C-alpha positions as CSV (number, residue, x, y, z in Angstrom):
1,M,59.0,43.4,106.2
2,A,61.7,42.5,103.7
3,F,64.9,43.5,104.0
4,V,66.1,42.6,101.0
5,H,64.9,44.3,97.2
6,G,65.0,42.5,94.3
7,P,63.6,42.9,91.2
8,G,60.8,40.4,92.0
9,L,59.8,41.5,95.1
10,W,57.4,43.7,93.5
11,K,55.7,41.5,91.6
12,A,55.7,38.6,94.6
13,R,53.8,41.2,96.7
14,G,51.3,41.9,94.4
15,V,52.2,45.8,93.3
16,S,51.5,47.2,90.1
17,L,55.1,47.9,88.2
18,A,53.9,50.9,87.3
19,S,53.1,51.8,91.3
20,R,56.4,51.4,93.2
21,P,58.8,53.9,94.1
22,R,61.8,54.5,91.5
23,Y,65.0,55.6,92.8
24,S,67.1,57.5,90.6
25,V,71.3,58.0,91.3
26,A,73.2,59.8,89.1
27,G,70.9,59.6,86.0
28,R,70.3,55.9,86.5
29,C,66.3,54.7,87.1
30,V,66.8,51.9,89.7
31,D,63.9,50.0,91.7
32,S,65.4,47.6,93.4
33,F,67.7,49.4,95.6
34,K,67.3,51.9,98.2
35,P,69.0,53.5,100.8
36,G,68.5,51.8,104.3
37,I,67.5,48.0,103.5
38,L,69.8,45.4,102.8
39,N,69.9,45.5,99.3
40,E,71.3,42.1,97.4
41,V,74.2,42.3,94.6
42,T,73.9,40.2,92.1
43,S,76.6,41.7,89.4
44,V,79.1,43.7,89.5
45,E,77.8,46.5,87.6
46,D,75.2,46.0,90.8
47,F,78.7,46.7,93.0
48,D,79.8,49.6,90.9
49,F,76.7,50.7,91.4
50,L,75.6,50.8,94.8
51,V,79.1,53.0,95.4
52,E,78.0,55.0,93.2
53,S,74.8,55.8,95.1
54,G,76.5,56.3,98.7
55,A,78.8,58.8,96.9
56,T,76.2,60.2,95.0
57,T,74.3,61.8,97.6
58,E,77.5,61.6,99.8
59,S,76.3,58.8,102.5
60,L,77.9,55.4,104.1
61,V,77.9,52.4,102.1
62,V,78.1,49.0,103.9
63,I,78.9,45.7,101.9
64,E,78.4,42.5,103.0
65,F,80.6,39.5,101.1
66,Y,79.1,36.2,102.7
67,A,79.0,32.6,101.5
68,K,75.3,30.6,102.5
69,W,77.5,27.5,103.6
70,C,79.3,29.7,106.2
71,K,78.1,29.5,109.3
72,K,79.7,33.0,110.5
73,C,77.7,35.1,107.6
74,I,74.2,32.8,108.8
75,K,75.3,34.5,112.3
76,M,76.0,37.8,111.3
77,M,73.4,38.2,108.7
78,P,70.7,39.3,112.1
79,R,72.9,41.8,113.6
80,F,74.0,43.7,109.4
81,R,70.1,43.9,108.6
82,K,70.3,46.2,112.0
83,I,72.8,48.0,111.2
84,A,70.9,49.0,108.2
85,L,67.6,49.4,109.8
86,D,69.9,51.4,112.0
87,N,71.3,54.1,109.8
88,R,68.4,54.7,106.8
89,D,70.3,57.7,105.2
90,C,73.4,54.7,104.1
91,W,74.0,52.2,101.3
92,F,73.9,48.3,102.4
93,G,74.3,45.7,100.1
94,K,75.0,42.4,100.4
95,V,77.0,39.7,97.8
96,D,77.3,36.0,98.1
97,I,81.3,35.3,96.4
98,N,79.8,32.0,95.1
99,A,77.0,34.2,92.7
100,V,78.6,37.4,91.3
101,G,81.9,36.2,89.3
102,K,84.9,37.7,89.1
103,L,83.6,40.6,92.0
104,P,85.3,38.4,95.3
105,R,88.7,38.6,93.3
106,R,88.7,42.3,92.6
107,Q,87.7,43.6,95.7
108,K,90.6,40.6,97.6
109,I,87.6,39.2,99.5
110,K,89.9,36.3,101.6
111,E,87.9,35.4,104.4
112,M,83.7,35.6,105.0
113,P,82.2,37.4,106.0
114,T,84.3,40.6,105.0
115,F,82.1,43.9,105.2
116,Q,83.3,46.7,103.2
117,I,83.1,50.9,104.0
118,F,83.6,52.9,101.1
119,S,82.5,56.9,101.4
120,G,82.0,58.3,97.6
121,T,84.2,55.7,96.0
122,E,86.6,55.6,98.3
123,K,87.0,52.1,100.4
124,L,87.3,53.9,104.2
125,G,88.0,50.6,105.4
126,E,87.2,46.5,106.4
127,V,85.9,43.8,108.7
128,I,86.8,39.8,108.8
129,G,84.0,37.9,110.1
130,S,87.0,36.1,111.9
131,L,86.2,38.4,115.0
132,D,83.9,37.3,116.8
133,A,80.0,39.0,115.7
134,D,79.7,41.4,118.9
135,T,83.3,42.8,117.6
136,V,82.2,42.7,114.2
137,D,78.8,44.7,115.0
138,E,81.0,47.2,116.6
139,E,83.5,47.9,114.0
140,I,81.3,48.4,111.4
141,R,79.8,50.9,113.3
142,N,82.7,53.1,114.6
143,Y,82.7,53.8,110.6
144,F,79.5,56.1,111.5
145,P,78.6,59.4,112.8
146,S,79.4,59.9,115.9
147,D,76.9,62.3,116.6
148,K,74.3,59.2,115.5
149,D,73.3,56.7,117.7
150,P,72.8,53.8,116.3
151,G,70.7,52.2,118.8
């Protein structure tokens, strides 16, 4: 099972582009983003759309800012995937800070990994990955409704 969806995923799997699932949020049809998986954010527009998707569907949005060379980021990635799988009704994204231009500056990213949590279009909080992996995992999970067992 692939955890990260991107535009080429359906072609790579040999699925007809006409038969792939489509998701519509705020009147915009997007075939590469969906809730409950780790979506790859490759532009400022993708980021804005992902946050807007959470607002439209009244779901939390959690976005990780990472770098491919960051050891703590690499260590956190499997845990972040698990959080996404455990919370299928929420939106998750990952942003490679070296590939998305001005977005890290706009979001005031100072350390990696940094996880930003949104409800509606409002940022609820931020978890900085300079903490140990267990603490980061726990801090992110604290934003989810308490009546839900995260796993």
